[in-house]
C-alpha positions in Angstrom: 6.9 -3.0 16.4 10.5 -2.2 15.1 11.6 1.1 16.5 12.0 3.9 14.2 15.9 4.0 14.9 16.6 0.4 14.1 14.4 0.8 10.9 16.4 4.0 9.7 19.6 1.9 10.2 18.4 -0.9 8.4 17.7 1.1 5.5 20.8 2.9 5.9 23.0 0.1 5.5 21.0 -1.9 3.2 19.3 0.5 0.6 22.2 0.6 -1.8 22.0 -3.3 -2.1 18.3 -3.2 -2.7 18.8 -0.6 -5.4 21.0 -2.7 -7.3 18.9 -5.8 -6.8 15.9 -3.9 -8.1 17.9 -2.8 -11.2 19.0 -6.1 -11.8 15.4 -7.4 -11.4 14.3 -5.0 -14.1 16.9 -5.5 -16.7 17.6 -9.1 -16.4 14.7 -11.1 -14.7 11.5 -9.3 -15.2 9.0 -11.8 -17.4 8.4 -10.6 -20.9 5.4 -12.5 -21.2 2.2 -13.3 -19.4 0.3 -11.0 -16.8 2.5 -9.4 -14.6 0.6 -8.7 -11.3 2.6 -7.1 -8.8 2.0 -7.0 -4.9 3.8 -3.9 -3.0 4.8 -4.7 0.5 3.4 -8.1 1.5 5.3 -7.8 5.0 5.4 -10.9 7.0 2.2 -12.6 6.4 0.5 -11.3 3.2 2.5 -13.2 0.6 0.1 -13.8 -2.7 0.5 -16.7 -4.9 0.9 -16.4 -8.5 1.9 -12.6 -7.7 5.4 -10.7 -7.8 5.5 -9.7 -4.1 8.2 -7.0 -3.5 9.0 -5.8 -0.1 12.3 -4.3 1.6 12.1 -7.0 4.3 14.2 -9.9 3.9 14.5 -10.7 7.2 10.9 -12.2 8.3 8.7 -11.6 5.2 8.4 -14.0 2.3 9.3 -11.9 -1.0 10.0 -12.4 -4.8 11.9 -9.1 -5.2 14.1 -7.6 -2.5 13.9 -3.7 -3.1 13.0 -0.3 -1.4 9.6 1.2 -2.4 11.4 4.7 -1.8 13.3 4.0 -5.0 12.0 3.8 -8.7 9.8 0.7 -8.9 12.1 -2.3 -10.7 9.7 -2.7 -13.5 10.0 -1.4 -17.3 7.7 1.2 -18.8 4.1 -0.1 -19.7 4.6 -3.7 -18.5 2.6 -4.3 -15.3 -1.2 -5.5 -15.3 -1.9 -4.5 -11.9 -0.4 -3.2 -8.5 -2.0 -4.0 -5.4 -0.7 -2.8 -1.9 -2.5 -2.7 1.4 -1.4 -0.4 4.4 1.7 0.3 2.6 1.7 4.0 1.2 1.0 5.7 4.4 4.6 4.5 5.2 6.1 6.0 2.3 8.0 9.6 2.3 6.7 10.3 -1.2 3.0 9.0 -2.0 3.2 10.9 -5.2 6.4 9.5 -6.5 5.1 6.1 -5.9 1.8 6.8 -7.6 3.8 8.2 -10.7 5.8 5.2 -10.6 2.9 2.8 -10.5 1.6 4.6 -13.5 5.1 4.7 -15.4 5.0 0.8 -15.1 1.6 0.1 -16.0 0.1 -1.1 -19.3 -2.4 0.6 -21.1 -5.9 -0.1 -19.3 -4.2 -1.5 -16.5 -5.2 -0.7 -12.9 -4.1 -0.2 -9.3 -5.7 -1.1 -6.1 -4.2 0.4 -2.9 -5.6 0.7 0.6 -4.5 2.2 3.7 -6.0 3.8 7.2 -9.3 5.5 6.7 -8.7 8.9 7.5 -12.0 10.1 6.8 -14.0 7.6 9.3 -11.2 8.1 11.9 -12.0 11.8 12.0 -15.9 11.2 11.9 -15.2 9.0 14.8 -13.2 11.4 16.8 -16.1 14.1 16.4 -18.6 11.4 17.6 -16.3 10.6 20.5 -16.6 6.8 19.5 -13.3 5.4 21.5 -14.7 1.8 20.4 -13.9 2.2 17.1 -10.2 2.9 17.6 -8.0 -0.4 18.8 -5.0 -0.3 21.4 -2.4 -0.4 18.6 0.4 0.5 18.8 -0.1 1.9 22.3 -3.1 2.0 24.9 -4.5 5.2 24.7 -7.2 6.4 26.9 -8.4 9.8 25.4 -10.2 10.5 22.2 -7.3 12.4 21.1 -4.6 9.9 22.0 -6.5 7.3 20.3 -7.0 9.5 17.1 -3.1 10.0 16.9 -2.5 6.3 17.7 -4.6 5.2 14.5 -3.4 8.1 12.5 0.3 8.4 13.0 0.7 4.8 14.5 3.7 5.6 16.9 5.3 8.0 13.9 5.4 4.8 11.7 2.8 6.7 9.1 3.8 9.5 7.2 0.7 10.6 5.7 -3.0 10.5 6.7 -5.0 8.9 3.9 -8.5 10.5 3.1 -10.5 10.3 -0.1 -9.8 13.8 -1.4 -6.1 13.2 -0.9 -5.8 10.0 -2.6 -8.1 11.6 -5.3 -5.5 14.3 -5.8 -2.6 12.2 -5.8 -3.9 9.7 -8.3 -5.3 12.5 -10.4 -1.8 14.3 -10.7 -0.3 10.9 -11.8 -2.6 10.5 -14.6 -4.8 8.0 -13.4 -8.5 8.0 -14.4 -11.8 6.2 -13.4 -10.8 6.8 -9.9 -13.3 4.8 -7.3 -13.4 3.9 -3.7 -14.3 0.2 -2.8 -15.4 -1.5 0.4 -12.5 -3.6 1.5 -12.5 -7.5 1.1 -16.2 -7.0 -0.4 -16.0 -4.9 -3.6 -13.7 -4.6 -6.5 -14.3 -3.0 -10.2 -11.8 -5.5 -11.5 -12.8 -8.6 -10.5 -11.0 -10.4 -13.6 -7.7 -9.7 -11.2 -8.9 -8.9 -7.8 -10.5 -12.2 -6.3 -10.9 -13.9 -3.0 -7.2 -14.4 -2.5 -7.0 -10.7 -2.4 -9.9 -10.3 -0.2 -8.5 -12.6 2.4 -5.5 -10.5 3.0 -7.6 -7.4 3.7 -8.7 -8.4 7.1 -11.9 -6.1 7.1 -15.1 -7.1 8.9 -16.9 -3.9 10.0 -18.4 -2.9 6.5 -20.6 -0.3 8.1 -17.6 1.5 9.5 -14.4 0.5 7.5 -11.0 1.1 9.0 -9.4 0.7 5.5 -9.8 3.2 2.6 -9.5 1.1 -0.6 -9.1 2.9 -3.7 -8.9 1.5 -7.5 -7.8 3.5 -10.5 -7.0 2.8 -14.0 -4.3 4.0 -16.9 -6.2 4.7 -19.9 
């Protein structure tokens, strides 16, 4: 895992270039026809074919747009058919801004599917003292409190704790409607665009006690 100091240096040095690149894409390269399906934050191994994959990582990730999610999204108003992100938003300093930006960019009747660490289930497992639910990532922790900290904060890489009520609040403030929660890798309310290719990226197997909280919401 990259240290916080090294990550901060990377963004300090390259954020201006990412900002300019995003603006260039928005004004000169963005497609003007066909479906525009955007994957925010594919990282090293989650590139999705036939989607526009956007990430700040140009060193190890496969991407289509090099841009920083902390800036305005590099898409025109009312132009995107769907946004998808998986274990990304908890790393952002301002989730509300990110949801506002997704809403701005979406077409009418378009939608988002976002996922991240399931804070509700983590708290439930903490109360039950179920240490087996938590993995030894990023550090090996023996105590129940240490394992909860490991999961929710991930060595201070995570900046927010995601729960259903919190995501509902953020999405509602951004203007989204029909806000629903899904079982990862197994359920969607938009099967016309969310298919097997997406489910295969969500790497979830414990459907009784999911580790990932998945939300879908629409712009009406």
